[in-house]
C-alpha positions in Angstrom: -23.4 -0.7 1.1 -21.4 -3.9 3.9 -17.8 -2.7 2.8 -15.6 -0.8 4.3 -13.6 0.8 1.9 -10.9 -1.1 1.7 -12.5 -4.6 0.8 -14.6 -2.1 -1.4 -11.4 -0.6 -3.2 -9.2 -4.4 -3.0 -12.9 -6.2 -4.9 -13.2 -3.3 -7.4 -9.6 -3.2 -8.5 -10.0 -7.1 -9.4 -13.2 -6.4 -11.2 -11.5 -3.8 -13.5 -8.0 -5.2 -14.2 -7.9 -8.4 -12.7 -5.1 -7.6 -10.0 -4.9 -9.1 -6.7 -1.2 -8.6 -5.3 -0.8 -4.8 -4.3 -0.9 -3.4 -1.3 -3.7 -0.8 -1.1 -3.3 2.8 1.2 -5.6 5.1 1.5 -4.1 8.2 0.1 -7.4 10.9 -0.1 -11.0 11.7 0.4 -12.4 14.1 -2.1 -15.7 16.2 -1.8 -15.2 19.4 -3.1 -19.0 20.7 -4.2 -19.0 21.0 -8.2 -15.8 18.6 -8.8 -17.9 17.1 -11.6 -21.0 18.2 -13.6 -23.0 15.5 -13.6 -24.1 15.5 -9.3 -22.2 15.0 -6.3 -20.0 12.5 -6.1 -17.0 11.7 -3.5 -13.6 9.8 -4.1 -11.8 8.0 -1.4 -8.6 7.4 -3.4 -6.0 4.7 -2.8 -3.2 3.9 -4.4 -0.2 1.2 -3.9 2.9 -0.5 -6.2 2.8 -3.0 -8.7 5.8 -5.2 -10.0 7.2 -3.7 -12.8 5.7 -6.8 -15.6 2.4 -6.8 -13.8 -0.9 -6.7 -16.1 -3.6 -5.0 -16.1 -6.9 -6.9 -17.9 -9.9 -4.9 -18.7 -13.1 -5.5 -16.5 -16.6 -4.5 -16.7 -16.1 -0.6 -16.3 -12.6 -0.2 -17.9 -12.9 -2.2 -21.3 -10.0 0.0 -22.2 -7.7 -0.3 -19.5 -3.8 0.4 -20.0 -0.6 1.7 -18.5 0.5 5.3 -19.4 3.5 6.5 -18.1 3.3 9.5 -15.7 4.7 12.5 -18.6 2.4 10.5 -20.9 -1.2 10.8 -19.4 -3.8 11.1 -21.6 -5.7 14.4 -20.9 -8.5 13.5 -17.8 -11.9 13.4 -16.9 -12.5 16.4 -13.9 -9.8 17.0 -11.3 -7.9 13.6 -11.6 -5.1 15.3 -13.3 -5.2 16.8 -9.3 -5.6 13.6 -7.8 -3.0 12.0 -9.8 -0.5 14.8 -9.1 -1.4 14.8 -5.5 -1.4 10.7 -5.6 2.5 10.9 -6.6 3.7 13.3 -4.1 2.1 10.8 -1.0 3.8 7.8 -2.9 7.2 8.3 -3.9 
């Protein structure tokens, strides 16, 4: 609760992937009621670009983290497919 959003994004990225060499940009906030059937959830999305050879090392909550080509994403939960699509439109 004491962190700015961008500080939280960098901290979580490092904790879950060990990635520290990326410049993040806030892309959009999602908060439509019902987007997560478990309860009210607001997501602030950040994006950035990595070097081709950077590896993610899974952390606590992301034990199976791995990269996927955009054209071969697995099934995503809730509205995450929309989030990925809209984020790519902004980044590319």
